[in-house]
N, C-alpha and C positions, 0 to 999 in steps of 0.2 A: 503494500500500500504506499509506504513512504517513497518508494522509487518514483511514483507518479508525480511526486511534488519537487522533484529534482529539475533545476533550470536546464533548458536545452534550447539550441538555436541552430538553424541551418546558415551555413556561410555561403555567400554568392560564389559560384564556381563556374567559370565561363564556358568550358567545353563539356556539356553534360553528356555527350555521346562517348567520351573517352573515360575509362576508369581512372580515378585520381591517384597518382603515385603519392609517396610520402612526401617528396619534396613539393610537388604541386600542391598538396593539401596545406602544407606548412606555409607556402607562399599565399595562398588564398586567406588563411586564417590571419597572417601577419599583416597583409593588406586591409582585411576587414577591421582589425584592431586599430591600425594606424587611422583609418577613416573615421573611426569612433572615438579616437583619443584615449584608447586603452593601451596599457603595456602588456606584452606577451613574451613568453619564452617556451622552449619546448625541451623538457627534461628527458623525453624518449620519443620514440616515433609514434606512439599512439596516446600521448598526453600533451596538453598545453596548460600553461598556467597564465591565466587572464586576469589581470588586475587582482593578483594574489589568491585566486581561486583556481583549483585544479579541475581541468575537464578532460574527459576521455574523447578522442577523435574517432569518429565513424566515417569510413569512406565506403560508399555503396549506393544502393538504389534509393533515391529520394521518393518517399511515400506519396503516392498520388500523382506521379510525374510521368507516367507512361513510359517507364524504363530509363529515365535520364538518371545519371549518376550525380551525387553530391557529397559535400562535406558537412558533417554535423558535429557540434561541440556539446557534450552532456556532463553537467556537473557531477563529480565524484562524491 
């Protein structure tokens, strides 16, 4: 039940027809954070620390997008 209350957001990913590599996901997240004035770092391939909070990085199909790939950050 508590998992449903965790903050999550989709990061704009330009080429939704191509699976995002780790480096492309990190680039998209860094660009998104910079545009919003947030700090970010990447302690591992599947983690991001955004404004002091740790998020897990999901790279895969975007729900409801008819097969497009996306990058999602979900609070740990």
